[in-house]
N, C-alpha and C positions, 0 to 999 in steps of 0.2 A: 629642443635639440633632437634631430632625427637620429635613427640608429647608425647611419653611416658616419655622421659627425661625432657621435659618442664613441664609436669604434675607433676612429682615427685619433681622437683625443686620448683614449685609453692606451693606445700603442706607445705614446710618449710617457705617460704615467701609468706604469703597469701594476701599480699597487691595487690589490683586490679587483683584478680585471674581471673575474667571473661574476662577482656580485654586481659590478657596474653593468655588465651585459644583461644579467637577469633583470635588473631594474629597468634597463632600457627597453627590453622586449616586452616586459609586463606593461610598462607605460605606453608602449606603441600599440599593444592590443587594446588597452583601455581608450586611448586617444582616437584611434581610427574608427572604432566601433561607435564611440559617442558622437564623433563628428558626422559619420554617415547617417546615424539615426536623427541627429539634430537637423540635418539638411532636409529630410523628408517631413519632420514634425513641423518645421517652419513653413512648409508649403501649405499647411492646413489653416493658416490664419494670416490676415494682413494687418491685424491690430499690433501696433508697435509695442505697446505695454505688455501685451501677452507674449510677444516674441522675446522681449527682454527677460521676462520671467522664465521662459522656456530655455533660454541660453544658459542660465545658471543652474539648471536642474541636473541631478545626477543621472547616470545612464539608466538605472532601473525606473526612475520616475519618467524619464523621456519615453521609454518604451510604452508606457501606458497612454501616451498622447499620439501614437501613430494612427492615422486614419486608415480605415479598412481599404480604401482604394489605393493607398500607397504601400500597403503592408508587404506584398510580394516583392515589389521593387526595392523596398528598404532592406528586406532580408538578404536579397541577392547582392546589394551594394555592400552590406556589412561583410558577407562571406567573401566577396571579391577582395576586400582589404585584409581580411584574415589570411587569405591565401598569399597575398603579397608579403605579409610579415613572415609567414613560415618559409616562403621562398627566399627571403633575404637571409634568414638564419641558415637555411640549407646552403646558399651560396657562400656564406662565411665559413661554414664547416668544410666545404670543398677547397676553399682557399687555404685554410690551415692544413688540411690533410695532404695537399700536394705541394706544400712549401718546403723546398729542400735547403734553402739558404738560411733559414732562421729556426734554431732549435727551440726557442721560446714559443714560437707559434705552434710547434708540434706538441709541446708540453701542455698548453692550454686547450688543445683540441679535445681531450677527453672530458674535462669539466664543461667545456662549451657544448659538447655533444649531449651530456647528461641534462643540460638545460632544456632540451627539446620537450621532455615530459612536463616540466613546469610551465612552459609556454602553452602547450596544448591543454593543460588543465585550466589555465586562465581563459583560453578561447572557449572551452566547454562551458565554463561558468557564465560567460557573456551570452552564449547561445541559449542557455537555459533561461536567462532573463528575457531574451528576445522572443522566445516561444511561449512564455508564460501567460501573456495577457490577451493576445488576439487569435491564437490558433483555434481556440474553442468556439469562436463566434464568426470566423470568416467563411466565405463560400466554399463549397466542397472543391471547386476547381482550384481556388487559391490554396486551400489546405494541402492538396496533393502536390502542388508545385513546391510549396515550402518544405514538405517532407522530402521530396526528391532532392531539393537543394541541400537540405541538411544531411541526407544520407551520402551525397557526393562529398560534402565537406568532411564527414566522419571518415570516409574511405581515405581521403587525402591525409587527414590528421593522424590516423592510425599508422600510415606508412611513414609519415614525417617523424612521429615521436616513437615509433616502434612500441606502442602501448595500445591498450584497448580503450573502448568507449562504452563499457558495459552499463555504467550508470546513466549516461546520456541516452543510449539506445533503449534502456528500460523506461526512462522518463518519456521518451517519444512514444513508446508502445502504450503507456498509460494514457497519454494525451490523445492519441488516435482512438483508443478505445472509448474514452470519455466523449470525444467528438462524435463517434459513430452512434453512441446512445442518444445524444442530442439530435443528431441527424435522423436517426430512425424515429424518434419521438415526433419530429416535425413531419416526416412523411406519413407516419401513422395517423396523426391528427388531420393532415391534409386530405388523405384518402377518405377518412371517415366523414369529414365535412362535405366533400364533394359527393359522396354517396348519399348523405342526408339531403342534399339539394339536387340529386340526379332526377331529371324528368323522364329518363329512359326513352329518349328520342334519338334516332341515329344522327351522328355528326355527318354532314355532307362532305364527301371527299371526291377527288378526281377519279375517273374511271380506271386509270392506270395505277392507282394507289396500291401498295403492297408493303410487306415487311421491309423490302429494300429501300422504300421511300423514307424510312425513319433512319436518318444518318447516325443518330446516337447509338444505334444498335450494330452498326457495321464495325468489323474488326479494324482496329487502328484509329478509329475516330476517338477524339478526346474532347470532353466538354471544357477542358482547360485550354488556355492559350498554348500554342506549340512551344515546347521548351527549346531554348537556344543554347543549351550546354554543348560545348564543343565535343565533349566525350562523356556520355552518361554512364559508361561502364567503369568498374573499379580499376585503377592502375595495377599493372602486373608487378611492379617493383618499386622500391623506395626512390629510384632515380627517375622513373618514367613520369611521375606526377610533376616533378620539378622542371623537366625538360619540355613538357607540353605547355601551350599557352594557358593563361588563367581561364578556367572554364566558366567563371562567373562574370567575365568582362563582356562589354558590348550590350549592356542592358538597355540603356536609354535609346539606342538606335532602333531596337526591335520592338519595344513595347507598344508603341502607337500603331505600327503596322499589324501586329498580332491582334490588337483589339479591333481594328477595322476589318480584318479578315474574318474574325468571329462574328461580327455584326452582319457581314455579307452572307455568311453561312446560315445564320438564323433567319435572314430575310428569305433565303431560298427555301428553307424548311417551311416557313409560313405559307408558301404557295402550294405546298403539297398537303399539309395538315391545315384544314380550315378551322382550326382552333389552336390557341396558344396558351401555354401554362407558364406562369412566372417562374422561370428556372433559376433566377438570380437571388432568390431569397435565402437568407442564412438560416441555419438550424434554429428552431424556436419560433420562427415566423411562419404562420400558416399561409401558404401560398394561395392566391385566389385566381380562378380562371380569368384570362383576359377576354375581352369582348370578341365574340366569334367573327372571324373575317368573312367578308362577303364571298359568295361562291364565284368561281371563275367563269362558269358558263351560265347562261340564263336558265332559270328554273331549277338551279341546284345541280350538284354532281353526284352521281351514284356509282357504286361498284358492288361487286358481290360480297364485300366485307362489311360488317356492321361494327361501328365504333361508337362509344359513348364518352361523355366527358370524363367519367371515372376511369374507364379503361385506358384512356390516353394518359391520365395522371399516373396510373399504375405502370404503364409501359415506359414512361419517362423515368419513373423511379427505378424500374428494372435496369435501365441503361446505366444509371448512376451507381446502383449497388454493384453491378458487374465491374464497372470501372474501379470502384473502391476495392473490391475483392481481388482484382488483378494487380493492384499496386500496393496494397497493404495486407499484412498478415494478421487478420483479425480472428482467425480460427473459425469455429462454428457460429460465432455470434452474428456475423454479417449474413451468412447463408440462412440462418434461422430467422433473421429479420425479414429477408426477402420472402421466405416461405410464408411467414405470417401475413404479410401484405396480400399475397396472392390468395391465401386461404380466406381472408376477409372478403375479397371481391367475389370469389367463387361461391362462398356460402351466402353472401348477400344476394347474388343473382338467383341462387336456389330458392331463397325465401320469397323473393319477388315473383318469380315465375310459377312457384308451386300453387296449385289450386286446391285449397283445403276441402272443397266440397266434393272432391273426386278421389278415388283410390290412387295411391302412389305405389307402383310396382317397382321395387329396386332389388337388385341382387344383394346378397349378404356383403360382398366386398364393397359395393357402392354405399351401402348403408353404413358400414364401418368407416369408410372414408369421411363421410359427412359427420359422423359422430365424433371422430378424432378432430376434425376441423372445429366443430362446435366446442368441444372440450378444451382444445388449445386456446381458442379465442376467449373462452370463459376464464382460463387461468392467466391469460396475458394481463400484465398491469396496464397495458394501453387500452384494451377493449373490455375488460371485466365489468366496468360500470354499465356497459351497454346491454348486458345480459341479465335477465332475472335469475334468481337462484334456481337451480335444477329442482324439479318436482320430486317429492318423495316417491320412492319406488313402491309400486303396488305389490302386495304379497302374491307369490307365485301360486298358480292353480295346482290343486292336488293331482288332478288327472287332466290330461289334454289329449283329445283324439287327433289323429293325424289329419282329419278333415277340418278340424277347427283351429289348427295351429296357425295357419297363415293369417286368418282373420284377426286373431288375437295379437299377433306381431304387428299387423298394420295399425291397430289401435295404439299400441305402444309407440310406434314411429310418429304418428300424427300428434301425439300429446306434447312433444317437446322439440319443436323446431322454431325457437324464437328468432325474430328478425333483429339483427344488431343495429340497423340504421333506419332512420325515418324514411318512409315511402311517400314521396311527393306526388307521384302519379295516382290518379283515381282508378283503382282496380275493382271497384264494387258496382259499377254502373252497367246494367244490361244493355244500355243503348249502344255501347261500343264493345259489346261481347266481353264485358268484364275486363277491360283494359288489355285485350288480346295483343294489340300492337306494342304496348309497353312490355308485356311479358315476353313477347317474341324478340324484341330488341335486346332485352337483358340476356336472354338465352343465347341468341346467335352471337353476341359479343364475345362469348367464350371461345368461339371458333378462331377469331383473330388473335385473342390472347394466347391460345394454344400454339398458333403459328409463330408468334413472337418468342415464346419460351423454347420451342423446338429450334428456332434459328440461333439461339445462344447456348444450346445444349453442349456443343463441342467445347466452347470456351469454358463453361463451368466444369465440364468433365476434366479438362486439362488442368484446371486449378485445384480440384478437390479429389480426383480419383487416383492420385499418385501418392506414394508413400505407404509405409507399413506401420507407422506409429499409431498409438491408440486414438489420438486426436484425428489423424487422417482416416482411420477406419470409421470413426463416428461421423465425420463429414461426408464420407462416401456413402454411408448408410442413409444419412439424411437426404442427400441428393438423389439417391436411387428411389427412395420412398416418395420424394417430391415428384419426380418424373413419372412414377407409376400413377400418381394421382392426376397428373396432367393428361396422360393417355386415357385415363378413366373418365375425363370430362366429356368425351364423345358419348360414352354410355349415359352420363348424367343428362346430356342434351336430349337424347332419345327418351329417357325415362320421363323427363319433364314434358316433352312434347306429347307423349302418350297421356300423361296426367291432364294436360290442358285439353286435349281432344276428348278425353273421357268426361270432362266437366261440361263439354258442349254437346255430347251425344249420350243421352241417359240410358245406360244399359246395366245398371246395378241389379235389376231384377231378373236379368236373363239367365245367369247361372242357376238360380233356384228353379226357374221355369224349365230349363233343360233337364235338371235333375228329376223333375216330376214326370217327365215323359216316360213311356214304357219302352225300355231298351232291351228287355229280356224276352222279346217276342220271338216266335219261331216262324213268323210269316213276313214276307216282304211287301206283298201287295194288299190292297184293301179289298172290300167286297166286290168292287167293280173291276178288279184286276189291275188297277193302276197303282204305281208306287207313289205315295204321297209324302210330302215333307211334314214336319211338325210345325205347330203354331208359333214357336219362337222365331222362326225365320221371317215371316211377314212382320212380326213385331220389331225385329232388328232393322229390317228394311225401312219400316215406317220412321223409326228414329233417325236412320241415316238420311232419309229424305228431308226431314226437318233440319238436320245439320247442314246439308248442302244448300238449302234455301237461305239459311242464316249467312253462310259464306258468300252467297251470290247477291247479298243485299247491297254490295258496293262499299261497305264500311272499310274493308281491307285496302282497297285502292285509295279511298279517301285519306287514310292514315299512312299512305306511302308503302304499303305492303303489296308488292306486285305478284305476278304469276308464280314466281319461285317460292315466295312465302306461302301462298295459298296451297300450292302443291305439297309443300312440306307438311302443313297442317292436315291436309287430306290424307296423306300417306300415314301420318301418325294416328289419325282417327281410325283408318281401316285396320292398321296394326292393332290398335286397342280393341276393335271389334273381334279380330281373330283371337287375340289373347283372352277375351271374355268367353269366346266359344270353347277354347281349350280348357279354361277354368270350369265351365259348365260340364263339359265331357268328363273332366277329372273327378267330378263329384258323383258320377254315376257309380253305384255300388254293385249293380247286377247288369250284365250285358251278354248278349249272345252274338254269334257271328252275323246273324241277320240284323241285329241292332247296330253293329258297326257299319254294315253296308248302308243302313238308313242314315247314319251320321254322315257318311260320305255324300249321300244324296242331298242332305240338308246343306252341307258345305257348298255343293255345286249350285244349288238353288240360290244361296246367298251371294255367291260369286257372280252369277249371271245377273242378279238384281243390281249389284254394284256397277257392273259394266254398263248398265243403262244410265247410270247417274254420273259417271266420271269417265274421262278419256284416258286416265292413267292405265297403262298396260306394261307388264302384267299386273294384276291385282296383288298388292303386297301381302306377304305372310300366309298365302294359301298353303304353301308347302309346310308351314309350321303346324297347321291343323291336320293336314294329310298325314304327316309323320306320326303325330300323336294317335290318330285313328289306326294307322297301320301297326303301331306299336303293340296293340292288342294281339294281333296275329303273330308278330315277330316274337314277342315274349312267350307266347304259348308254345312256339316251336323250339325254344331254347332247351338245350340238353343239360344245363347245369348253371351254377352261380357264375361261372367265368363268362359264359355267353351273355348272361343277364347284365353283368357289370360292364361288358363291352358296350352294350346298347346305352346303359346309363351314362358312361363316360362320354359317349358320342353326343349325347343330348343334354349334358349337364348345364350348358349355357342357354338352352332353349326353353327348358321347363323347370319349374321350381321343385324343390325336394319333395314337398307335399304332393304335388301333381304326379311325380314319378312313383312315389310310394302308393298312391291311390291306384294308379294304373297297374302296378304290380299286384296289388290285392285283388283286383277284379279280373286279372288275366292269369299270370304265371302261378301265383299262390293258390288261387282257386282251381285252376286247371290241373296243377300237379298235386293238389290236395296235400300241401305241406303241413307238417306238424308245427305246433306252436313254437317250439324252440328253434327249429330251422327257419321258420318265417321271421322270428324276431332277429335272428342272426343276419338274415338277408337284409332286413330293413336297417339294421345297425350298420351294415357294410355300406349301404347306400348313403347313410348320413355321414359316414367317415369319408367317403369319396367327395361329397359336396364340401365338406370342411377343408379338404386338401386342395380341391381344384378351384374353389371360389375365394 
């Protein structure tokens, strides 16, 4: 018997009217929810015996048999019927409230109104059962749709019953948190698996490919089917929800069209991204890259951007994480998960591109960034098994000269940069310049990743940089630190390019050779009256000639590295040469004005030699060496520590702390004949400035 029939019957027999109505509404909630679930469960099988068994199951058992492909539709159908039940009760209350002809109807209005909370409690229990079995395993798109449906139902139910849904909201929060952990585990596993199998070969893309080509990253794009709720905002009053149409109605008419629209959208994306990732896998299923699509144009498509299989997996994950963070309140957990995925990719690129047989010059801030990434990955339950235990720390040296400090630090840095993923590419063969094309691909993929993260920066800032609560402050701090690292990736690229270039141009012996030259001379010209350069200049030019001959061997073009890649490597190599020259000059402990002039002459000779080997103009980083040579004269002319510190601050990003201290020792300290305490205070002030500025 339906509610209307029970109500009409009770008007004739008014005995225990409230109890009858309570029973009727409770039964209505149970009946409509069971019938809705049963109708979708029966769609999953054509076996008549199985259908007979399903028909006699209780609601909780039926919920376990809903197939994943029917889950969203089933939830929406159940909520549609719940809304109808609450709407019927509301209409009954309005009838009693405005009935002037019958005093009895007015009398039962109050107990009938109090029945709303009981009905809503019954609805919440059924919703709990409905969400208990499939929410944790459904696709992220379906999960977000179900959560949005449920929030809409709770908004309506709270207005209808004039009570809260604290327990249900808490239950949903726990379920979404559990879902995200499973979701993050799946993405972490997937990225690690793809990195383990990454060949570090660029993915071919169309010439017009850019961040805008990735639809998932655009504002307003949803990986879920478009929601058909009539009004997704919460009603303003207890009457508005009941006067509006049922927000969950019209499901069957739109579902098929939505699915087709999404398929068309995916097909369009495949034409831009010439690789596809299985984005329909549920949490717990490691997604596998689909077969790469054929290139649109003959011979493959290229653009200025470098993408890899792993970077595309990460970019797709970034889109999903942002969508989840915008729709769900997961606190710092979701943002920390996204940061961890990006850290894994950046750190793995670092270990792939890093040439261990050459010196790696990094600023203290860049070194700290990589150490934090490594330590966070080591502590992560997702990636800890991939890292060997950290080596025991070597005992500190009792004394350390300012001239030996940098070399010692470099040894410590090289000792502990373990690679978290298996490297499939061959990086040890001299025949292909030790996998130069693989290392370059890995390195340049960071550029596009940086563009992607910058494109979503505003959306993340709007989500996490608002609010003054302790959790909001923690989220804002995490986001700011993350984007500081993103910006520092540019510096990481240059550091690794210089490292790669150093491995190809052997100049490790040059600083010592420069140091052994006589720089404290009082004469500029030789016995024949001509100004001559030192022997290290021809040695450097000879090494540069070997380097250029290796680049001109045709290997770079063979592996798809064109003129732009070659120019990038050449510039990095020249910058490495200039940095070597600065390092050599910084080791000079005694120097006169004439010696500094000779340094400038050596630099000019080297610059002219390079101009004969390359068409790049101007020669990079010449000014870096010139400024260091001029620093000898500038510092000698300083009238106090303030002027000295002005020069140090100006060049803090150009030269290392040890190089600046060495220059001070050979110029200002010696020229001014500073006492030991004054000298030590000055050097300590330099150290303090480097700590504050780097």
